[in-house]
GUMARGU-175604 format. One record per atom (N, C-alpha, C): residue in three letters; x negated, y negated, z negated. Coordinates in steps of 0.02 Angstrom, whole numbers, plus 50000, padded with zeros to 5 digits. Atoms other than C-alpha are relative to their C-alpha. Layout:
ALAXYZ;...
//
This chain:
MET499404997050028;MET490465044849385;MET499815006449962;PRO500174994150038;PRO490415058449251;PRO500225006450035;ASP499814993549974;ASP490465076749302;ASP500505003149951;THR499484997950048;THR492125081449222;THR500005007649990;SER500024992750009;SER491805100049249;SER499515002049946;GLN500524998450048;GLN490335099149128;GLN500124996749932;GLN499885003350064;GLN491155089348988;GLN500705001549976;SER499344999150030;SER492605091148870;SER500344993349995;LEU499655006450000;LEU493875077348898;LEU500424999549937;GLN499615001350060;GLN494575070248737;GLN500714997850020;ALA499325002349988;ALA496455068148732;ALA500044992549990;ASN499905007250004;ASN496925050048763;ASN499354996050003;SER500615003949991;SER495145044848808;SER499974997650072;LEU500015002949934;LEU494975033048956;LEU499345001850033;VAL500604998049964;VAL493745040149083;VAL500064998050072;LYS500025001249929;LYS493205036149259;LYS499775006550033;LEU500174993749969;LEU493225051849364;LEU500245000050073;THR499824999649929;THR493395057049545;THR500725002250006;TYR499284998849993;TYR495235056349589;TYR500135001250074;THR500004998249930;THR495475065649752;THR500715000950027;ALA499324999549974;ALA497325062849784;ALA500024998650074;SER499885001449929;SER497855063849965;SER500744998650009;GLY499295001449988;GLY499485058050041;GLY500244993649968;ILE499795006550026;ILE499485040249974;ILE500434996650053;VAL499525002949954;VAL500965031150052;VAL500124992649982;PHE499815007050008;PHE501295012450077;PHE500684999150033;ALA499345001349972;ALA503085006650106;ALA500264993349974;LYS499685006150026;LYS504184991350086;LYS500335001549933;ALA499694999250066;ALA504784988849908;ALA500744998250005;ASN499285001349993;ASN506614989549961;ASN500375003549943;ALA499614997450056;ALA508034994449844;ALA499985007649996;GLU500004992750000;GLU508065012649898;GLU499345002849975;ASN500664997550022;ASN506195015149875;ASN499884998649927;LEU500095001650071;LEU506195006349706;LEU500415004749956;ALA499594995350038;ALA507595017849648;ALA499645006749993;ILE500394993850004;ILE506515032949691;ILE499424999249952;ALA500585001250042;ALA505015025149605;ALA500175000149926;LYS499805000550070;LYS505995022949444;LYS500275006549971;THR499814993550027;THR506485041249429;THR499405003149965;GLN500554997250039;GLN505455051949312;GLN499505003750044;SER500444996149957;SER504755063049450;SER499704995950056;GLY500235003949943;GLY504585049849586;GLY500085003550066;ILE499924996149939;ILE505115062749714;ILE500584997250042;GLY499485002549955;GLY506115056649865;GLY499694997850066;SER500235002149934;SER505985051650048;SER500024992450005;LEU500045007349994;LEU505375033650066;LEU500194997750069;THR499845003249936;THR506035022250203;THR499534994150011;ASP500435005849983;ASP505145007750291;ASP499275001449981;VAL500694998150016;VAL503475016850274;VAL499534996050045;ILE500505003849963;ILE501975006350327;ILE499465004850024;ASP500484995549972;ASP500995017550443;ASP499414996250030;THR500575003049965;THR499305014250520;THR500194999050073;VAL499875001149930;VAL499255007850697;VAL499845006350039;THR500074994049960;THR499495022250820;THR499724998350068;LEU500315001249935;LEU498375022650973;LEU500455002650056;ALA499594998149943;ALA499335023051137;ALA499555002150059;SER500384997849942;SER498795030751302;SER499874994250047;GLY500165005149950;GLY497945020051435;GLY499754993549970;LYS500245006650020;LYS497405001851428;LYS500464994750027;ILE499545005449982;ILE498244984951448;ILE499624993650016;THR500175007049996;THR498034967051505;THR500614996149980;VAL499435003950026;VAL499124953051436;VAL499954992850026;THR499935007049981;THR499714936251506;THR500644997449971;ASP499425002950034;ASP500894926551392;ASP500445005749973;THR499564994750026;THR502384938351365;THR499965006450040;ALA500034994249955;ALA501924950551505;ALA499415004449983;VAL500524995050014;VAL500954966351463;VAL500005005050057;THR500084995449944;THR500294976851608;THR499575005849979;GLY500354994050021;GLY499744994751582;GLY499635003350057;TYR500404996249953;TYR498425005351669;TYR499905006949971;GLY500024993250027;GLY498615023951644;GLY500425000749937;THR499595000150060;THR499945020151513;THR500655003950009;SER499354996750001;SER501565028851464;SER500454996149952;PHE499645004450046;PHE502495014151387;PHE500695002849981;LYS499334997550014;LYS504195022651401;LYS499995005549946;THR500084994750050;THR503545036951294;THR499704997449935;ASP500395002250058;ASP502355027851178;ASP500314994449960;PHE499755006150032;PHE503325011851138;PHE500764999749999;LYS499285001550004;LYS505055005951086;LYS500094992649986;GLU499845006950017;GLU505884988951076;GLU500004999149924;GLY500025001550071;GLY505594980850907;GLY499355002049966;GLN500654998450028;GLN503884988550878;GLN499524994250010;TYR500515005149994;TYR502324978050860;TYR499415002750041;LEU500544998149955;LEU500964978650993;LEU499334997449974;PHE500675001850022;PHE499124978450946;PHE499505001450057;TYR500564998049959;TYR497504978351043;TYR499395001049955;TYR500604998650039;TYR495794984150986;TYR499444995450021;ASN500535004849985;ASN494414971050973;ASN499335003450008;PHE500664997249989;PHE492554973350999;PHE499755004149941;ASN500204996250059;ASN492374979950822;ASN500425006349991;GLY499574994150004;GLY493684993350857;GLY500574999349951;GLU499465001250047;GLU494954985250740;GLU500634997950037;PRO499385002249968;PRO496794983250787;PRO500174992849983;VAL499825007050009;VAL497334965150812;VAL500704999050028;LEU499315000949980;LEU499154959850822;LEU500074995750062;LEU499845003949940;LEU499764954050994;LEU500694997049996;GLY499325002650004;GLY501624952250961;GLY500515005549994;LYS499444995350007;LYS503324960450949;LYS500295001650068;ILE499764997649935;ILE504034970751093;ILE500744998450008;LEU499315001549983;LEU505624963851170;LEU500305005450044;GLN499734995149952;GLN505814976351312;GLN499435004350028;VAL500444995449964;VAL504944991651382;VAL500305001150068;GLY499704999949934;GLY505254989551567;GLY499865006350039;THR500224994149963;THR504265003551649;THR499435003249961;PRO500584997150033;PRO502855015351600;PRO499384995650001;GLN500575004549994;GLN501685001151649;GLN500154992749984;SER499835007050013;SER502604985351593;SER500394999249935;ILE499675001850063;ILE503114977851425;ILE500094992549999;THR499885007150011;THR503884960951384;THR500024998649925;LEU500015001950070;LEU503514952651216;LEU500544994849986;THR499475004750018;THR504754941951120;THR499784992850010;SER500285006549985;SER503604926751140;SER499275000950019;ASN500694999349976;ASN501844922851201;ASN499565003749951;ALA500464996150041;ALA500514934651138;ALA499524995549963;THR500495003950038;THR499244929051010;THR499394998350042;VAL500565001349955;VAL497934930051148;VAL500135003550067;ASN499964996849935;ASN497894933551335;ASN499385004450010;LEU500544995249988;LEU496844948651383;LEU499915001050075;THR500134999449928;THR496044948351555;THR499655006550017;GLU500324993549990;GLU495024964251533;GLU500435005549971;GLU499614994350024;GLU495824981251512;GLU499765002149931;THR500164999050071;THR495904985051326;THR500455005549971;ASN499604995050034;ASN496484999551217;ASN500554996649959;CYS499445003050037;CYS498154996651131;CYS500315005149954;GLY499644995750046;GLY499245003650995;GLY500614996549973;MET499385002950025;MET500865000650901;MET500115001849926;ALA499774998650068;ALA501614999750727;ALA500744998349997;THR499285001150003;THR503465000950686;THR500194995349944;THR499825004050059;THR503494992750515;THR499414995749979;ILE500515004750023;ILE502504977250466;ILE500304995949944;LEU499765003650059;LEU502654968050301;LEU499884992550008;GLY500085007250002;GLY502934949350287;GLY499944997649928;THR500115002450068;THR502594938150137;THR500654999249960;SER499385000150038;SER504434937750092;SER500165006949971;GLU499894993250023;GLU504274956350054;GLU499415002449957;ASN500524997050040;ASN503314966649928;ASN499835007050025;LEU500254993549977;LEU502304982349959;LEU500025004949942;LEU499974994750050;LEU502584998649865;LEU499475005250017;ILE500514994949991;ILE501155010949841;ILE500225006249962;ARG499854993650034;ARG501505029349803;ARG499375004350001;ILE500614996050006;ILE500035039649738;ILE500175006649966;PRO499864993650032;PRO500175058249703;PRO499615000949935;VAL500344998050062;VAL499755064449529;VAL499655006650013;VAL500414994149985;VAL498375077549533;VAL499995004849941;PRO500054995150054;PRO498505093549429;PRO499285001049978;SER500674998750027;SER497015096849315;SER500085004749940;GLY499894995250053;GLY497265112849217;GLY500694998949969;PRO499355001350032;PRO498645110149088;PRO500194992650002;ASN499895007150000;ASN498475091349112;ASN500054997550072;VAL500005003049934;VAL498535079249260;VAL499544994050001;ILE500385006149992;ILE497505064949329;ILE500434994950036;MET499595005449972;MET498395048549363;MET499564993950015;PRO500425005949984;PRO497765032149440;PRO499914995449941;ASN500175004950052;ASN496915019949323;ASN500074993150030;TRP499865006449967;TRP497695003449377;TRP499584994349972;SER500385005550030;SER496644993149257;SER499374998450041;ALA500605001249960;ALA495164995149377;ALA500144995350058;TYR499845003949940;TYR496094985749513;TYR500354993449984;ARG499695006350019;ARG496794971249414;ARG499554996349951;VAL500355004150048;VAL496064956849316;VAL500454999349939;ILE499564999850059;ILE496814960249145;ILE499684995949945;ASP500265004550052;ASP496584946249019;ASP500205002249931;ALA499784997750065;ALA497534954748880;ALA500235007350008;PRO499834992949993;PRO497884973248843;PRO500715001350023;LEU499304998749983;LEU499764971448865;LEU500224996850065;GLU499815003349937;GLU499714961749029;GLU500095005450053;VAL499844994549954;VAL500564972849158;VAL500104997750072;ASN499915002349931;ASN500674961849314;ASN499464994850018;ALA500545004749987;ALA498974953349324;ALA499815000050074;ASP500235000449931;ASP498194947649488;ASP499495005550015;ASN500484994949978;ASN497144959649590;ASN499284997849986;ASN500725001250003;ASN495284961249565;ASN499745000250072;SER500195000549930;SER494644955149734;SER499365003750016;ASP500594996049987;ASP493044965149712;ASP500195006950029;TYR499794993449979;TYR494074980649751;TYR500524999850056;SER499485000249949;SER495544975249860;SER500234992850010;ASN499755006749986;ASN496254959949945;ASN500455000250062;LEU499575000749941;LEU497484953950077;LEU499694995050048;GLU500215004849949;GLU497094945150241;GLU500614998250043;GLN499435002549962;GLN498314934650340;GLN499945001950074;TYR499964998649929;TYR498844940350513;TYR500214993850039;SER499735005749963;SER499864925350566;SER500274994849951;VAL499915005550047;VAL500344908650494;VAL500724997749992;ILE499335002750009;ILE502134902950530;ILE500515003250047;ASN499404998649961;ASN503824908650591;ASN499995006250044;SER500004994649951;SER503284921450720;SER499355004049993;PRO500624996150002;PRO502054935950719;PRO499534998450058;GLN500435001749943;GLN501404928950884;GLN499544994049986;ILE500415005950013;ILE500624913550802;ILE499445001949953;PRO500554997750042;PRO498884917950736;PRO499814994949948;ALA500285004450051;ALA498134910950578;ALA499324997650023;THR500645002849977;THR496694899250623;THR499724995449946;PRO500284993350000;PRO495604903250534;PRO500425004749957;PRO499624995450043;PRO496294919050451;PRO499884998449926;LEU500055001150072;LEU496644916950266;LEU499855006649966;THR500194993750032;THR495734930250167;THR500044999249924;ASN499974999750073;ASN495754935449984;ASN500634996649972;ILE499365002450026;ILE497584931249960;ILE500145003649934;PRO499894996650064;PRO497944934649776;PRO500675003649999;PHE499374996450007;PHE499274947449734;PHE500015003549932;THR499934996350063;THR499944955649578;THR500105007450014;ILE499894992849998;ILE499904974449549;ILE500415001849939;THR499564998450055;THR501384979749443;THR500205007350003;PRO499824992949999;PRO501474998449406;PRO500725001149977;ILE499334998050020;ILE503165006849391;ILE499935006849965;TYR500014993650033;TYR503365020649264;TYR500645001149961;ASN499404998150037;ASN504835029749189;ASN499875007049972;PHE500214993550024;PHE503965043749097;PHE500455002549944;GLN499584997150052;GLN504985055548988;GLN499634999649933;SER500305000750066;SER504695053048803;SER500415003849948;TYR499644996950055;TYR505185060648638;TYR499744996849935;GLU500185003150063;GLU505115055348456;GLU499825005449948;VAL500194995550055;VAL504235063748309;VAL499904995849938;LEU500135003550062;LEU503995059348128;LEU499265000849983;GLU500695000050022;GLU502225054448079;GLU499944995349940;ASN500055003950062;ASN501915048847899;ASN500664996649983;GLY499345002550018;GLY503775046547877;GLY500294994950049;GLN499755004949951;GLN503965035248031;GLN500105003350067;LYS499884997549933;LYS504705038748201;LYS499484997150048;VAL500505002049951;VAL503385038248337;VAL500205002850068;THR499844997849932;THR503725039048523;THR499395003250032;LYS500534996449965;LYS502685051848617;LYS500215000950073;TYR499884999149930;TYR502515054448803;TYR499735006850023;PHE500234993649971;PHE502355070548905;PHE500005005649948;GLN499934994650049;GLN503025083448784;GLN499735006650027;SER500264993949968;SER502595097148908;SER499794998250071;SER500235001549932;SER501825098549080;SER500574998550048;SER499435001449956;SER503565098149157;SER500214992749997;ASN499835007150005;ASN503695080049099;ASN499554995650043;PHE500445004049959;PHE502265074349210;PHE500344997850064;PRO499725002149936;PRO502815063849359;PRO499605003150057;SER500354997649941;SER502385070149533;SER499644994450037;PHE500295005849967;PHE501995052549593;PHE499984994149952;CYS500025006550033;CYS501465035849522;CYS500094994550051;PHE499845005549955;PHE502045019449599;PHE499754993449972;ALA500155006950020;ALA501515001249595;ALA500254995450056;VAL499775005149953;VAL502174985449679;VAL499474994750009;LEU500455005549984;LEU501024972949767;LEU500424994050021;ASN499625006149985;ASN501714955149770;ASN499514994550018;PRO500475005349980;PRO500714942349873;PRO500134993549963;PHE499975006250039;PHE500334926549773;PHE500425000849937;GLY499614998950061;GLY501224934549626;GLY500704997550008;ASN499335002849997;ASN502834925449589;ASN500034993650040;SER500025006249960;SER502304910849699;SER499815001450072;ASN500204998249932;ASN502214919449867;ASN500274995350053;SER499795005249953;SER503034904249947;SER499404995950024;ASN500605003349975;ASN501234898149966;ASN499875001850073;LEU500054998149929;LEU501314907450132;LEU500704999450031;ALA499355000649966;ALA502684904750261;ALA500385006749997;PRO499614993950011;PRO504124917350247;PRO499845005750048;ASN500134994749951;ASN503664926750406;ASN499275001250013;THR500714998549993;THR501794926750384;THR499895007549991;LEU500174992950006;LEU501084944150410;LEU499315000649971;TYR500654999150030;TYR499614951150315;TYR499825007450000;LYS500224993150004;LYS498594966950298;LYS499595001049936;VAL500354998450062;VAL497814975650148;VAL499305002750016;PHE500684997249997;PHE495944978550132;PHE499835002949932;ALA500234996950062;ALA495314990650000;ALA499265001350006;ASN500724999049999;ASN493454989049970;ASN499805006549966;GLU500084993450030;GLU493585004349859;GLU500695003049998;ARG499344997049994;ARG495005016549883;ARG500384999849934;PHE499595000250060;PHE496445015549760;PHE499955006549960;ASP499974993650033;ASP496225033949721;ASP499355002149966;LEU500654998050027;LEU494445033549654;LEU499975000049924;ASN500025000550073;ASN494805029049472;ASN500595003749971;GLY499464996150029;GLY495795041449370;GLY499975000349925;ILE499984998950072;ILE496335044749192;ILE500275007049988;ASN499784993350017;ASN496555061849114;ASN500594999549951;VAL499385000650039;VAL498325063649046;VAL500165006749969;THR499854993950036;THR498765076448913;THR500714999749972;THR499324999950029;THR500375081948831;THR500034996149935;GLY500015004250060;GLY499825071848679;GLY499914992650017;PHE500125006749974;PHE499785055948783;PHE500394994849960;SER499665005450038;SER500215039548694;SER500114994050044;GLN499855006149963;GLN500965023348758;GLN499424995149999;ASN500575004650005;ASN499455013548696;ASN499475001750053;PHE500484997949950;PHE498355023648812;PHE500244998250071;LEU499725002349936;LEU499525020248958;LEU499854992650010;THR500145007249995;THR499295001748921;THR499274998850018;LEU500705000849984;LEU497405003348925;LEU499865001750074;ALA500094998049930;ALA497565011449097;ALA500374995450048;GLY499685005049957;GLY498554996549161;GLY500735001150014;TYR499294998749989;TYR500325003549150;TYR500424995449955;
//
């Protein structure tokens, strides 16, 4: 990657630079969140946020729908409707099922049989919101200030773009992919074997303020007249299997793997920014 501190960035030149945004948020692409994404600033409180699995206290064993805790605080750590996970030998969270009832600090009942019975005491955790294939995922990435300009994500690095104007191409699986959690009807039914590299489209959302000027006697649309026009966040929608996500059952669950973080590729945006350059960056 070039050392941007040692070079002069040309206006409207596509560059790959270190993009150190923090606070990237994943959420369901529901109507409320999409309305926020379509505002010029992108500022607002998202709902149905997809958080990472939270580690709970103590350990568990599982037999069918019965979860027994050892040194646990189920009444404090868990709620009905959350999803229960355990940690495998690689230290990765694996879905066990959905919580029907938290009986005591040491007992939980699942809505149906767990994906696997656990006879040895195992670390556990929970997640409140999980995405199914009937839903799309919304990504919110902060825009990073860079002097009078800003750095925004370069989406073209994460999609297979066959033509410059293609704005909803499939993901580039060298950088990110989806893996199936479960196969049909219930989160308790595991995929055997798991389906990996599920294709998905990445469709950026942008509603950047613009203005018109006369150039050579013709009206030309310009973007970002001043620094106040820069959005605070950029958004994109992930859609499994693109417009054909019926290839997976409606309640199939999946997880996102990013081989390279979404925030590593950036573009330098100036007040002289043009729409053609936005297109080159995958917007």
